[in-house]
PDB file of N, CA, C and O in Angstrom:
ATOM      1  N   MET A   1      20.817   3.985   1.851  1.00  0.00           N
ATOM      2  CA  MET A   1      19.414   3.763   1.586  1.00  0.00           C
ATOM      3  C   MET A   1      18.681   4.108   2.852  1.00  0.00           C
ATOM      4  O   MET A   1      19.184   3.743   3.915  1.00  0.00           O
ATOM      5  N   GLU A   2      17.506   4.795   2.853  1.00  0.00           N
ATOM      6  CA  GLU A   2      16.822   5.260   3.925  1.00  0.00           C
ATOM      7  C   GLU A   2      15.680   4.117   4.404  1.00  0.00           C
ATOM      8  O   GLU A   2      14.919   3.555   3.616  1.00  0.00           O
ATOM      9  N   ALA A   3      15.715   3.895   5.825  1.00  0.00           N
ATOM     10  CA  ALA A   3      14.791   3.148   6.256  1.00  0.00           C
ATOM     11  C   ALA A   3      13.214   3.376   6.293  1.00  0.00           C
ATOM     12  O   ALA A   3      12.871   4.467   6.748  1.00  0.00           O
ATOM     13  N   HIS A   4      12.394   2.671   5.960  1.00  0.00           N
ATOM     14  CA  HIS A   4      10.937   2.966   5.879  1.00  0.00           C
ATOM     15  C   HIS A   4      10.357   1.993   6.990  1.00  0.00           C
ATOM     16  O   HIS A   4      10.794   0.864   7.213  1.00  0.00           O
ATOM     17  N   ASP A   5       9.285   2.618   7.664  1.00  0.00           N
ATOM     18  CA  ASP A   5       8.366   1.662   8.434  1.00  0.00           C
ATOM     19  C   ASP A   5       7.334   1.175   7.836  1.00  0.00           C
ATOM     20  O   ASP A   5       6.589   1.954   7.240  1.00  0.00           O
ATOM     21  N   ILE A   6       7.089  -0.052   7.856  1.00  0.00           N
ATOM     22  CA  ILE A   6       5.992  -0.745   7.061  1.00  0.00           C
ATOM     23  C   ILE A   6       5.229  -1.342   8.227  1.00  0.00           C
ATOM     24  O   ILE A   6       5.782  -2.036   9.081  1.00  0.00           O
ATOM     25  N   ALA A   7       3.880  -1.033   8.229  1.00  0.00           N
ATOM     26  CA  ALA A   7       2.942  -1.650   9.198  1.00  0.00           C
ATOM     27  C   ALA A   7       2.547  -2.915   8.706  1.00  0.00           C
ATOM     28  O   ALA A   7       2.153  -3.086   7.553  1.00  0.00           O
ATOM     29  N   VAL A   8       2.664  -3.994   9.737  1.00  0.00           N
ATOM     30  CA  VAL A   8       2.358  -5.412   9.388  1.00  0.00           C
ATOM     31  C   VAL A   8       0.931  -5.590   9.904  1.00  0.00           C
ATOM     32  O   VAL A   8       0.845  -5.556  11.131  1.00  0.00           O
ATOM     33  N   ALA A   9      -0.195  -5.771   9.238  1.00  0.00           N
ATOM     34  CA  ALA A   9      -1.396  -5.913   9.643  1.00  0.00           C
ATOM     35  C   ALA A   9      -1.633  -7.323  10.259  1.00  0.00           C
ATOM     36  O   ALA A   9      -2.359  -7.517  11.233  1.00  0.00           O
ATOM     37  N   GLU A  10      -0.927  -8.309   9.571  1.00  0.00           N
ATOM     38  CA  GLU A  10      -1.313  -9.716  10.001  1.00  0.00           C
ATOM     39  C   GLU A  10       0.043 -10.585   9.573  1.00  0.00           C
ATOM     40  O   GLU A  10       0.715 -10.308   8.579  1.00  0.00           O
ATOM     41  N   THR A  11       0.298 -11.549  10.374  1.00  0.00           N
ATOM     42  CA  THR A  11       1.449 -12.323   9.889  1.00  0.00           C
ATOM     43  C   THR A  11       1.064 -13.940  10.161  1.00  0.00           C
ATOM     44  O   THR A  11       0.465 -14.268  11.185  1.00  0.00           O
ATOM     45  N   VAL A  12       1.407 -14.767   9.294  1.00  0.00           N
ATOM     46  CA  VAL A  12       1.074 -16.060   9.284  1.00  0.00           C
ATOM     47  C   VAL A  12       2.443 -16.959   9.262  1.00  0.00           C
ATOM     48  O   VAL A  12       3.214 -16.821   8.312  1.00  0.00           O
ATOM     49  N   ASN A  13       2.703 -17.771  10.189  1.00  0.00           N
ATOM     50  CA  ASN A  13       3.806 -18.578  10.261  1.00  0.00           C
ATOM     51  C   ASN A  13       4.019 -19.312   9.091  1.00  0.00           C
ATOM     52  O   ASN A  13       3.027 -19.811   8.560  1.00  0.00           O
ATOM     53  N   ALA A  14       5.108 -19.473   8.589  1.00  0.00           N
ATOM     54  CA  ALA A  14       5.307 -20.082   7.298  1.00  0.00           C
ATOM     55  C   ALA A  14       5.072 -21.412   7.341  1.00  0.00           C
ATOM     56  O   ALA A  14       4.689 -21.963   6.308  1.00  0.00           O
ATOM     57  N   SER A  15       5.272 -22.228   8.636  1.00  0.00           N
ATOM     58  CA  SER A  15       5.152 -23.563   8.735  1.00  0.00           C
ATOM     59  C   SER A  15       3.589 -23.960   8.507  1.00  0.00           C
ATOM     60  O   SER A  15       3.241 -25.124   8.312  1.00  0.00           O
ATOM     61  N   LYS A  16       2.652 -22.818   8.557  1.00  0.00           N
ATOM     62  CA  LYS A  16       1.141 -23.270   8.315  1.00  0.00           C
ATOM     63  C   LYS A  16       0.997 -23.121   6.792  1.00  0.00           C
ATOM     64  O   LYS A  16       1.021 -22.061   6.167  1.00  0.00           O
ATOM     65  N   LYS A  17       0.834 -24.434   6.271  1.00  0.00           N
ATOM     66  CA  LYS A  17       0.561 -24.613   4.886  1.00  0.00           C
ATOM     67  C   LYS A  17      -0.576 -24.296   4.460  1.00  0.00           C
ATOM     68  O   LYS A  17      -1.614 -24.652   5.017  1.00  0.00           O
ATOM     69  N   LEU A  18      -0.515 -23.434   3.196  1.00  0.00           N
ATOM     70  CA  LEU A  18      -1.636 -22.745   2.724  1.00  0.00           C
ATOM     71  C   LEU A  18      -1.789 -23.175   1.300  1.00  0.00           C
ATOM     72  O   LEU A  18      -0.977 -22.766   0.469  1.00  0.00           O
ATOM     73  N   GLY A  19      -2.857 -24.041   0.923  1.00  0.00           N
ATOM     74  CA  GLY A  19      -3.080 -24.711  -0.153  1.00  0.00           C
ATOM     75  C   GLY A  19      -3.866 -23.773  -1.096  1.00  0.00           C
ATOM     76  O   GLY A  19      -4.047 -22.573  -0.888  1.00  0.00           O
ATOM     77  N   ARG A  20      -4.393 -24.607  -2.360  1.00  0.00           N
ATOM     78  CA  ARG A  20      -4.876 -24.074  -3.323  1.00  0.00           C
ATOM     79  C   ARG A  20      -6.272 -23.053  -3.070  1.00  0.00           C
ATOM     80  O   ARG A  20      -6.561 -22.026  -3.684  1.00  0.00           O
ATOM     81  N   ASP A  21      -6.904 -23.622  -2.114  1.00  0.00           N
ATOM     82  CA  ASP A  21      -8.186 -22.838  -1.921  1.00  0.00           C
ATOM     83  C   ASP A  21      -7.830 -21.506  -1.024  1.00  0.00           C
ATOM     84  O   ASP A  21      -8.526 -20.494  -1.104  1.00  0.00           O
ATOM     85  N   ALA A  22      -6.800 -21.590  -0.252  1.00  0.00           N
ATOM     86  CA  ALA A  22      -6.271 -20.189   0.393  1.00  0.00           C
ATOM     87  C   ALA A  22      -5.928 -19.327  -0.723  1.00  0.00           C
ATOM     88  O   ALA A  22      -6.500 -18.259  -0.942  1.00  0.00           O
ATOM     89  N   ALA A  23      -4.825 -19.887  -1.546  1.00  0.00           N
ATOM     90  CA  ALA A  23      -4.176 -19.084  -2.552  1.00  0.00           C
ATOM     91  C   ALA A  23      -5.249 -18.380  -3.310  1.00  0.00           C
ATOM     92  O   ALA A  23      -5.193 -17.158  -3.446  1.00  0.00           O
ATOM     93  N   LEU A  24      -6.235 -19.093  -3.815  1.00  0.00           N
ATOM     94  CA  LEU A  24      -7.181 -18.610  -4.702  1.00  0.00           C
ATOM     95  C   LEU A  24      -8.186 -17.386  -4.123  1.00  0.00           C
ATOM     96  O   LEU A  24      -8.604 -16.375  -4.687  1.00  0.00           O
ATOM     97  N   GLY A  25      -8.360 -17.810  -3.006  1.00  0.00           N
ATOM     98  CA  GLY A  25      -9.218 -16.844  -2.041  1.00  0.00           C
ATOM     99  C   GLY A  25      -8.413 -15.628  -1.964  1.00  0.00           C
ATOM    100  O   GLY A  25      -8.990 -14.590  -2.289  1.00  0.00           O
ATOM    101  N   MET A  26      -7.127 -15.549  -1.578  1.00  0.00           N
ATOM    102  CA  MET A  26      -6.272 -14.172  -1.536  1.00  0.00           C
ATOM    103  C   MET A  26      -6.153 -13.521  -2.921  1.00  0.00           C
ATOM    104  O   MET A  26      -6.127 -12.296  -3.045  1.00  0.00           O
ATOM    105  N   ALA A  27      -6.080 -14.405  -4.002  1.00  0.00           N
ATOM    106  CA  ALA A  27      -5.915 -13.782  -5.292  1.00  0.00           C
ATOM    107  C   ALA A  27      -7.096 -13.045  -5.743  1.00  0.00           C
ATOM    108  O   ALA A  27      -7.032 -12.010  -6.406  1.00  0.00           O
ATOM    109  N   ARG A  28      -8.468 -13.767  -5.257  1.00  0.00           N
ATOM    110  CA  ARG A  28      -9.682 -13.090  -5.742  1.00  0.00           C
ATOM    111  C   ARG A  28      -9.899 -11.795  -5.098  1.00  0.00           C
ATOM    112  O   ARG A  28     -10.609 -10.971  -5.674  1.00  0.00           O
ATOM    113  N   GLN A  29      -9.334 -11.504  -3.891  1.00  0.00           N
ATOM    114  CA  GLN A  29      -9.394 -10.332  -3.217  1.00  0.00           C
ATOM    115  C   GLN A  29      -8.628  -9.194  -3.620  1.00  0.00           C
ATOM    116  O   GLN A  29      -8.875  -8.072  -3.178  1.00  0.00           O
ATOM    117  N   ALA A  30      -7.633  -9.443  -4.505  1.00  0.00           N
ATOM    118  CA  ALA A  30      -6.581  -8.651  -4.825  1.00  0.00           C
ATOM    119  C   ALA A  30      -7.050  -7.999  -6.336  1.00  0.00           C
ATOM    120  O   ALA A  30      -7.794  -8.546  -7.150  1.00  0.00           O
ATOM    121  N   GLN A  31      -6.515  -6.915  -6.438  1.00  0.00           N
ATOM    122  CA  GLN A  31      -6.768  -6.300  -8.012  1.00  0.00           C
ATOM    123  C   GLN A  31      -5.555  -6.654  -8.850  1.00  0.00           C
ATOM    124  O   GLN A  31      -5.742  -6.772 -10.061  1.00  0.00           O
ATOM    125  N   ARG A  32      -4.177  -6.863  -8.299  1.00  0.00           N
ATOM    126  CA  ARG A  32      -3.219  -7.227  -9.033  1.00  0.00           C
ATOM    127  C   ARG A  32      -2.413  -8.317  -8.370  1.00  0.00           C
ATOM    128  O   ARG A  32      -2.322  -8.329  -7.143  1.00  0.00           O
ATOM    129  N   LEU A  33      -1.861  -9.176  -9.068  1.00  0.00           N
ATOM    130  CA  LEU A  33      -1.087 -10.334  -8.586  1.00  0.00           C
ATOM    131  C   LEU A  33       0.322 -10.113  -9.287  1.00  0.00           C
ATOM    132  O   LEU A  33       0.473  -9.929 -10.495  1.00  0.00           O
ATOM    133  N   ILE A  34       1.240 -10.158  -8.415  1.00  0.00           N
ATOM    134  CA  ILE A  34       2.678 -10.216  -9.038  1.00  0.00           C
ATOM    135  C   ILE A  34       3.533 -11.369  -8.386  1.00  0.00           C
ATOM    136  O   ILE A  34       3.854 -11.387  -7.197  1.00  0.00           O
ATOM    137  N   THR A  35       3.822 -12.217  -9.209  1.00  0.00           N
ATOM    138  CA  THR A  35       4.510 -13.530  -8.813  1.00  0.00           C
ATOM    139  C   THR A  35       5.838 -13.392  -9.305  1.00  0.00           C
ATOM    140  O   THR A  35       6.066 -12.753 -10.332  1.00  0.00           O
ATOM    141  N   ALA A  36       6.860 -14.029  -8.544  1.00  0.00           N
ATOM    142  CA  ALA A  36       8.224 -13.976  -8.854  1.00  0.00           C
ATOM    143  C   ALA A  36       8.761 -15.513  -8.740  1.00  0.00           C
ATOM    144  O   ALA A  36       8.566 -16.104  -7.678  1.00  0.00           O
ATOM    145  N   LYS A  37       9.425 -16.166  -9.797  1.00  0.00           N
ATOM    146  CA  LYS A  37       9.894 -17.367  -9.744  1.00  0.00           C
ATOM    147  C   LYS A  37      11.204 -17.329 -10.330  1.00  0.00           C
ATOM    148  O   LYS A  37      11.349 -17.400 -11.550  1.00  0.00           O
ATOM    149  N   GLY A  38      12.269 -17.211  -9.448  1.00  0.00           N
ATOM    150  CA  GLY A  38      13.534 -17.067  -9.784  1.00  0.00           C
ATOM    151  C   GLY A  38      13.639 -15.549 -10.363  1.00  0.00           C
ATOM    152  O   GLY A  38      13.390 -14.541  -9.702  1.00  0.00           O
ATOM    153  N   LYS A  39      14.060 -15.579 -11.742  1.00  0.00           N
ATOM    154  CA  LYS A  39      14.247 -14.151 -12.260  1.00  0.00           C
ATOM    155  C   LYS A  39      12.949 -13.887 -13.088  1.00  0.00           C
ATOM    156  O   LYS A  39      12.852 -12.752 -13.555  1.00  0.00           O
ATOM    157  N   LYS A  40      11.879 -14.821 -13.352  1.00  0.00           N
ATOM    158  CA  LYS A  40      10.757 -14.584 -13.973  1.00  0.00           C
ATOM    159  C   LYS A  40       9.704 -13.819 -13.010  1.00  0.00           C
ATOM    160  O   LYS A  40       9.395 -14.188 -11.876  1.00  0.00           O
ATOM    161  N   VAL A  41       9.283 -12.836 -13.596  1.00  0.00           N
ATOM    162  CA  VAL A  41       8.223 -12.033 -12.926  1.00  0.00           C
ATOM    163  C   VAL A  41       6.969 -11.781 -13.787  1.00  0.00           C
ATOM    164  O   VAL A  41       6.973 -11.205 -14.875  1.00  0.00           O
ATOM    165  N   THR A  42       5.793 -12.339 -13.092  1.00  0.00           N
ATOM    166  CA  THR A  42       4.523 -12.233 -13.972  1.00  0.00           C
ATOM    167  C   THR A  42       3.747 -11.292 -13.103  1.00  0.00           C
ATOM    168  O   THR A  42       3.787 -11.322 -11.873  1.00  0.00           O
ATOM    169  N   ALA A  43       2.988 -10.396 -13.868  1.00  0.00           N
ATOM    170  CA  ALA A  43       1.990  -9.491 -13.250  1.00  0.00           C
ATOM    171  C   ALA A  43       0.704  -9.550 -13.987  1.00  0.00           C
ATOM    172  O   ALA A  43       0.602  -9.475 -15.211  1.00  0.00           O
ATOM    173  N   VAL A  44      -0.343  -9.703 -13.076  1.00  0.00           N
ATOM    174  CA  VAL A  44      -1.582 -10.052 -13.669  1.00  0.00           C
ATOM    175  C   VAL A  44      -2.678  -8.982 -13.002  1.00  0.00           C
ATOM    176  O   VAL A  44      -2.707  -8.738 -11.796  1.00  0.00           O
ATOM    177  N   ASP A  45      -3.509  -8.427 -13.915  1.00  0.00           N
ATOM    178  CA  ASP A  45      -4.555  -7.535 -13.289  1.00  0.00           C
ATOM    179  C   ASP A  45      -5.700  -8.416 -13.161  1.00  0.00           C
ATOM    180  O   ASP A  45      -6.398  -8.614 -14.155  1.00  0.00           O
ATOM    181  N   VAL A  46      -5.975  -8.969 -12.053  1.00  0.00           N
ATOM    182  CA  VAL A  46      -7.060  -9.989 -11.650  1.00  0.00           C
ATOM    183  C   VAL A  46      -8.268  -9.525 -12.031  1.00  0.00           C
ATOM    184  O   VAL A  46      -9.006 -10.312 -12.623  1.00  0.00           O
ATOM    185  N   THR A  47      -8.691  -8.256 -11.795  1.00  0.00           N
ATOM    186  CA  THR A  47     -10.092  -7.722 -12.214  1.00  0.00           C
ATOM    187  C   THR A  47     -10.245  -7.591 -13.621  1.00  0.00           C
ATOM    188  O   THR A  47     -11.327  -7.903 -14.119  1.00  0.00           O
ATOM    189  N   ALA A  48      -9.259  -7.147 -14.377  1.00  0.00           N
ATOM    190  CA  ALA A  48      -9.540  -6.978 -15.872  1.00  0.00           C
ATOM    191  C   ALA A  48      -9.488  -8.320 -16.788  1.00  0.00           C
ATOM    192  O   ALA A  48     -10.279  -8.549 -17.704  1.00  0.00           O
ATOM    193  N   LYS A  49      -8.477  -9.123 -16.406  1.00  0.00           N
ATOM    194  CA  LYS A  49      -8.154 -10.424 -17.139  1.00  0.00           C
ATOM    195  C   LYS A  49      -9.072 -11.636 -16.629  1.00  0.00           C
ATOM    196  O   LYS A  49      -9.450 -12.502 -17.419  1.00  0.00           O
ATOM    197  N   THR A  50      -9.363 -11.652 -15.458  1.00  0.00           N
ATOM    198  CA  THR A  50     -10.179 -12.608 -14.792  1.00  0.00           C
ATOM    199  C   THR A  50      -9.436 -13.958 -15.122  1.00  0.00           C
ATOM    200  O   THR A  50     -10.022 -14.758 -15.852  1.00  0.00           O
ATOM    201  N   PRO A  51      -8.270 -14.245 -14.667  1.00  0.00           N
ATOM    202  CA  PRO A  51      -7.534 -15.472 -14.973  1.00  0.00           C
ATOM    203  C   PRO A  51      -8.410 -16.681 -14.378  1.00  0.00           C
ATOM    204  O   PRO A  51      -9.278 -16.506 -13.523  1.00  0.00           O
ATOM    205  N   SER A  52      -8.093 -17.871 -14.909  1.00  0.00           N
ATOM    206  CA  SER A  52      -8.969 -19.013 -14.316  1.00  0.00           C
ATOM    207  C   SER A  52      -8.073 -19.481 -13.085  1.00  0.00           C
ATOM    208  O   SER A  52      -6.897 -19.182 -12.881  1.00  0.00           O
ATOM    209  N   ASP A  53      -8.904 -20.284 -12.317  1.00  0.00           N
ATOM    210  CA  ASP A  53      -8.222 -20.735 -10.965  1.00  0.00           C
ATOM    211  C   ASP A  53      -6.978 -21.574 -11.394  1.00  0.00           C
ATOM    212  O   ASP A  53      -6.012 -21.434 -10.644  1.00  0.00           O
ATOM    213  N   ASP A  54      -6.807 -22.437 -12.474  1.00  0.00           N
ATOM    214  CA  ASP A  54      -5.785 -23.189 -12.863  1.00  0.00           C
ATOM    215  C   ASP A  54      -4.581 -22.232 -13.014  1.00  0.00           C
ATOM    216  O   ASP A  54      -3.495 -22.470 -12.486  1.00  0.00           O
ATOM    217  N   GLU A  55      -4.867 -20.983 -13.870  1.00  0.00           N
ATOM    218  CA  GLU A  55      -3.713 -20.176 -14.139  1.00  0.00           C
ATOM    219  C   GLU A  55      -3.247 -19.429 -12.971  1.00  0.00           C
ATOM    220  O   GLU A  55      -2.031 -19.284 -12.843  1.00  0.00           O
ATOM    221  N   LEU A  56      -4.138 -18.878 -12.000  1.00  0.00           N
ATOM    222  CA  LEU A  56      -3.665 -18.355 -10.672  1.00  0.00           C
ATOM    223  C   LEU A  56      -2.978 -19.380  -9.804  1.00  0.00           C
ATOM    224  O   LEU A  56      -2.049 -18.983  -9.100  1.00  0.00           O
ATOM    225  N   ALA A  57      -3.314 -20.616  -9.773  1.00  0.00           N
ATOM    226  CA  ALA A  57      -2.888 -21.602  -8.926  1.00  0.00           C
ATOM    227  C   ALA A  57      -1.359 -22.034  -9.453  1.00  0.00           C
ATOM    228  O   ALA A  57      -0.486 -22.336  -8.639  1.00  0.00           O
ATOM    229  N   ALA A  58      -1.151 -22.033 -10.736  1.00  0.00           N
ATOM    230  CA  ALA A  58       0.090 -22.391 -11.282  1.00  0.00           C
ATOM    231  C   ALA A  58       1.011 -21.167 -11.034  1.00  0.00           C
ATOM    232  O   ALA A  58       2.210 -21.441 -11.008  1.00  0.00           O
ATOM    233  N   LEU A  59       0.717 -20.045 -10.872  1.00  0.00           N
ATOM    234  CA  LEU A  59       1.588 -18.839 -10.449  1.00  0.00           C
ATOM    235  C   LEU A  59       1.776 -18.807  -8.883  1.00  0.00           C
ATOM    236  O   LEU A  59       2.761 -18.194  -8.471  1.00  0.00           O
ATOM    237  N   MET A  60       0.970 -19.379  -8.005  1.00  0.00           N
ATOM    238  CA  MET A  60       0.890 -19.013  -6.773  1.00  0.00           C
ATOM    239  C   MET A  60       1.512 -20.183  -5.877  1.00  0.00           C
ATOM    240  O   MET A  60       2.066 -20.007  -4.792  1.00  0.00           O
ATOM    241  N   LEU A  61       1.314 -21.454  -6.548  1.00  0.00           N
ATOM    242  CA  LEU A  61       1.629 -22.745  -5.810  1.00  0.00           C
ATOM    243  C   LEU A  61       3.086 -23.274  -6.055  1.00  0.00           C
ATOM    244  O   LEU A  61       3.551 -23.194  -7.192  1.00  0.00           O
ATOM    245  N   GLY A  62       3.788 -23.785  -5.079  1.00  0.00           N
ATOM    246  CA  GLY A  62       5.079 -24.374  -5.384  1.00  0.00           C
ATOM    247  C   GLY A  62       4.769 -25.860  -5.922  1.00  0.00           C
ATOM    248  O   GLY A  62       3.616 -26.207  -6.178  1.00  0.00           O
ATOM    249  N   PRO A  63       5.799 -26.653  -6.064  1.00  0.00           N
ATOM    250  CA  PRO A  63       5.707 -28.004  -6.481  1.00  0.00           C
ATOM    251  C   PRO A  63       4.843 -28.915  -5.519  1.00  0.00           C
ATOM    252  O   PRO A  63       4.156 -29.842  -5.949  1.00  0.00           O
ATOM    253  N   THR A  64       4.935 -28.570  -4.157  1.00  0.00           N
ATOM    254  CA  THR A  64       4.290 -29.242  -3.278  1.00  0.00           C
ATOM    255  C   THR A  64       2.693 -29.079  -3.101  1.00  0.00           C
ATOM    256  O   THR A  64       2.004 -29.786  -2.366  1.00  0.00           O
ATOM    257  N   GLY A  65       2.269 -28.110  -3.839  1.00  0.00           N
ATOM    258  CA  GLY A  65       0.860 -27.644  -3.746  1.00  0.00           C
ATOM    259  C   GLY A  65       0.576 -26.580  -2.641  1.00  0.00           C
ATOM    260  O   GLY A  65      -0.584 -26.195  -2.499  1.00  0.00           O
ATOM    261  N   ASN A  66       1.478 -26.129  -1.922  1.00  0.00           N
ATOM    262  CA  ASN A  66       1.260 -25.207  -1.140  1.00  0.00           C
ATOM    263  C   ASN A  66       1.785 -23.789  -1.600  1.00  0.00           C
ATOM    264  O   ASN A  66       2.690 -23.704  -2.430  1.00  0.00           O
ATOM    265  N   MET A  67       1.166 -22.641  -1.014  1.00  0.00           N
ATOM    266  CA  MET A  67       1.458 -21.294  -1.349  1.00  0.00           C
ATOM    267  C   MET A  67       3.028 -21.108  -1.275  1.00  0.00           C
ATOM    268  O   MET A  67       3.653 -21.641  -0.358  1.00  0.00           O
ATOM    269  N   ARG A  68       3.653 -20.364  -2.226  1.00  0.00           N
ATOM    270  CA  ARG A  68       4.914 -20.044  -2.135  1.00  0.00           C
ATOM    271  C   ARG A  68       5.149 -18.884  -1.274  1.00  0.00           C
ATOM    272  O   ARG A  68       4.282 -18.045  -1.027  1.00  0.00           O
ATOM    273  N   ALA A  69       6.424 -18.860  -0.796  1.00  0.00           N
ATOM    274  CA  ALA A  69       6.616 -17.683   0.357  1.00  0.00           C
ATOM    275  C   ALA A  69       7.683 -16.927  -0.403  1.00  0.00           C
ATOM    276  O   ALA A  69       8.261 -17.408  -1.377  1.00  0.00           O
ATOM    277  N   PRO A  70       7.923 -15.697   0.098  1.00  0.00           N
ATOM    278  CA  PRO A  70       7.014 -15.022   0.760  1.00  0.00           C
ATOM    279  C   PRO A  70       5.937 -14.716   0.123  1.00  0.00           C
ATOM    280  O   PRO A  70       5.965 -14.588  -1.101  1.00  0.00           O
ATOM    281  N   THR A  71       4.749 -14.537   0.875  1.00  0.00           N
ATOM    282  CA  THR A  71       3.396 -14.018   0.138  1.00  0.00           C
ATOM    283  C   THR A  71       3.085 -12.629   1.105  1.00  0.00           C
ATOM    284  O   THR A  71       3.239 -12.713   2.324  1.00  0.00           O
ATOM    285  N   MET A  72       2.678 -11.463   0.526  1.00  0.00           N
ATOM    286  CA  MET A  72       2.235 -10.454   1.278  1.00  0.00           C
ATOM    287  C   MET A  72       1.313  -9.717   0.331  1.00  0.00           C
ATOM    288  O   MET A  72       1.448  -9.709  -0.893  1.00  0.00           O
ATOM    289  N   ARG A  73       0.334  -9.078   1.034  1.00  0.00           N
ATOM    290  CA  ARG A  73      -0.546  -8.227   0.487  1.00  0.00           C
ATOM    291  C   ARG A  73      -0.128  -6.841   0.761  1.00  0.00           C
ATOM    292  O   ARG A  73       0.004  -6.470   1.928  1.00  0.00           O
ATOM    293  N   VAL A  74       0.093  -6.041  -0.245  1.00  0.00           N
ATOM    294  CA  VAL A  74       0.325  -4.522  -0.070  1.00  0.00           C
ATOM    295  C   VAL A  74      -0.809  -3.749  -0.742  1.00  0.00           C
ATOM    296  O   VAL A  74      -0.901  -3.683  -1.968  1.00  0.00           O
ATOM    297  N   GLY A  75      -1.571  -3.234  -0.001  1.00  0.00           N
ATOM    298  CA  GLY A  75      -2.965  -2.581  -0.541  1.00  0.00           C
ATOM    299  C   GLY A  75      -3.668  -3.447  -1.229  1.00  0.00           C
ATOM    300  O   GLY A  75      -4.145  -4.381  -0.584  1.00  0.00           O
ATOM    301  N   LYS A  76      -3.916  -3.392  -2.632  1.00  0.00           N
ATOM    302  CA  LYS A  76      -4.788  -4.389  -3.333  1.00  0.00           C
ATOM    303  C   LYS A  76      -3.857  -5.337  -4.232  1.00  0.00           C
ATOM    304  O   LYS A  76      -4.260  -6.121  -5.090  1.00  0.00           O
ATOM    305  N   THR A  77      -2.612  -5.116  -3.879  1.00  0.00           N
ATOM    306  CA  THR A  77      -1.661  -6.114  -4.764  1.00  0.00           C
ATOM    307  C   THR A  77      -1.218  -6.981  -3.848  1.00  0.00           C
ATOM    308  O   THR A  77      -0.973  -6.660  -2.685  1.00  0.00           O
ATOM    309  N   LEU A  78      -1.064  -8.353  -4.411  1.00  0.00           N
ATOM    310  CA  LEU A  78      -0.637  -9.685  -3.819  1.00  0.00           C
ATOM    311  C   LEU A  78       0.714 -10.067  -4.451  1.00  0.00           C
ATOM    312  O   LEU A  78       0.835 -10.425  -5.622  1.00  0.00           O
ATOM    313  N   LEU A  79       1.814  -9.944  -3.476  1.00  0.00           N
ATOM    314  CA  LEU A  79       3.012 -10.302  -4.069  1.00  0.00           C
ATOM    315  C   LEU A  79       3.190 -11.918  -3.618  1.00  0.00           C
ATOM    316  O   LEU A  79       2.796 -12.309  -2.519  1.00  0.00           O
ATOM    317  N   VAL A  80       3.777 -12.734  -4.519  1.00  0.00           N
ATOM    318  CA  VAL A  80       3.998 -13.970  -4.348  1.00  0.00           C
ATOM    319  C   VAL A  80       5.504 -14.396  -4.835  1.00  0.00           C
ATOM    320  O   VAL A  80       5.844 -14.328  -6.016  1.00  0.00           O
ATOM    321  N   GLY A  81       6.409 -14.867  -3.724  1.00  0.00           N
ATOM    322  CA  GLY A  81       7.791 -15.185  -4.283  1.00  0.00           C
ATOM    323  C   GLY A  81       8.594 -13.790  -3.967  1.00  0.00           C
ATOM    324  O   GLY A  81       8.058 -12.724  -3.666  1.00  0.00           O
ATOM    325  N   TYR A  82       9.886 -14.018  -4.092  1.00  0.00           N
ATOM    326  CA  TYR A  82      10.946 -12.890  -3.893  1.00  0.00           C
ATOM    327  C   TYR A  82      11.702 -12.523  -5.077  1.00  0.00           C
ATOM    328  O   TYR A  82      12.310 -13.320  -5.791  1.00  0.00           O
ATOM    329  N   HIS A  83      11.622 -11.169  -5.254  1.00  0.00           N
ATOM    330  CA  HIS A  83      12.363 -10.479  -6.285  1.00  0.00           C
ATOM    331  C   HIS A  83      12.766  -9.270  -5.898  1.00  0.00           C
ATOM    332  O   HIS A  83      11.867  -8.463  -5.658  1.00  0.00           O
ATOM    333  N   ASP A  84      14.110  -8.847  -5.743  1.00  0.00           N
ATOM    334  CA  ASP A  84      14.700  -7.673  -5.256  1.00  0.00           C
ATOM    335  C   ASP A  84      13.880  -6.367  -5.880  1.00  0.00           C
ATOM    336  O   ASP A  84      13.328  -5.531  -5.165  1.00  0.00           O
ATOM    337  N   GLN A  85      13.892  -6.332  -7.252  1.00  0.00           N
ATOM    338  CA  GLN A  85      13.355  -5.104  -7.818  1.00  0.00           C
ATOM    339  C   GLN A  85      11.892  -5.015  -7.664  1.00  0.00           C
ATOM    340  O   GLN A  85      11.411  -3.884  -7.594  1.00  0.00           O
ATOM    341  N   VAL A  86      11.063  -6.104  -7.597  1.00  0.00           N
ATOM    342  CA  VAL A  86       9.729  -5.993  -7.511  1.00  0.00           C
ATOM    343  C   VAL A  86       9.507  -5.501  -5.880  1.00  0.00           C
ATOM    344  O   VAL A  86       8.640  -4.653  -5.665  1.00  0.00           O
ATOM    345  N   PHE A  87      10.154  -5.945  -4.954  1.00  0.00           N
ATOM    346  CA  PHE A  87      10.076  -5.551  -3.553  1.00  0.00           C
ATOM    347  C   PHE A  87      10.261  -4.157  -3.488  1.00  0.00           C
ATOM    348  O   PHE A  87       9.397  -3.412  -3.026  1.00  0.00           O
ATOM    349  N   ALA A  88      11.475  -3.717  -3.980  1.00  0.00           N
ATOM    350  CA  ALA A  88      11.683  -2.304  -4.077  1.00  0.00           C
ATOM    351  C   ALA A  88      10.776  -1.390  -4.658  1.00  0.00           C
ATOM    352  O   ALA A  88      10.608  -0.265  -4.186  1.00  0.00           O
ATOM    353  N   ASP A  89      10.125  -1.851  -5.751  1.00  0.00           N
ATOM    354  CA  ASP A  89       9.103  -0.977  -6.438  1.00  0.00           C
ATOM    355  C   ASP A  89       7.817  -0.895  -5.616  1.00  0.00           C
ATOM    356  O   ASP A  89       7.165   0.147  -5.549  1.00  0.00           O
ATOM    357  N   GLU A  90       7.469  -2.042  -4.983  1.00  0.00           N
ATOM    358  CA  GLU A  90       5.999  -2.322  -4.379  1.00  0.00           C
ATOM    359  C   GLU A  90       6.149  -1.683  -3.246  1.00  0.00           C
ATOM    360  O   GLU A  90       5.178  -0.992  -2.939  1.00  0.00           O
ATOM    361  N   LEU A  91       7.307  -1.674  -2.295  1.00  0.00           N
ATOM    362  CA  LEU A  91       7.410  -1.327  -1.066  1.00  0.00           C
ATOM    363  C   LEU A  91       8.016  -0.008  -0.744  1.00  0.00           C
ATOM    364  O   LEU A  91       8.123   0.432   0.401  1.00  0.00           O
ATOM    365  N   GLY A  92       8.433   0.638  -1.906  1.00  0.00           N
ATOM    366  CA  GLY A  92       9.185   1.814  -1.969  1.00  0.00           C
ATOM    367  C   GLY A  92      10.731   1.976  -1.165  1.00  0.00           C
ATOM    368  O   GLY A  92      11.276   2.986  -0.721  1.00  0.00           O
ATOM    369  N   GLN A  93      11.077   0.866  -1.177  1.00  0.00           N
ATOM    370  CA  GLN A  93      12.488   0.561  -0.419  1.00  0.00           C
ATOM    371  C   GLN A  93      13.575   1.097  -1.442  1.00  0.00           C
ATOM    372  O   GLN A  93      14.773   1.016  -1.169  1.00  0.00           O
TER     373      GLN A  93
END
């Protein structure tokens, strides 16, 4: 596998708890939201479907009410949670 350079624009320490308001703000700035919980992957076109705040929060927040990790913005796509194939597809790895 060939190594790729990925520029990181901003990092936030994982110990900084991001709650519902921060999660919704990030989702509303994205065009696509892709979440992974275990093997389940959910992709939402945020601009076309306009999901409710409750729908977005259910996808993005863990049981403690904090944003699930890892979370990253890749262009206009917001990735929440880890899934090998999603990362390979979205990051070109």
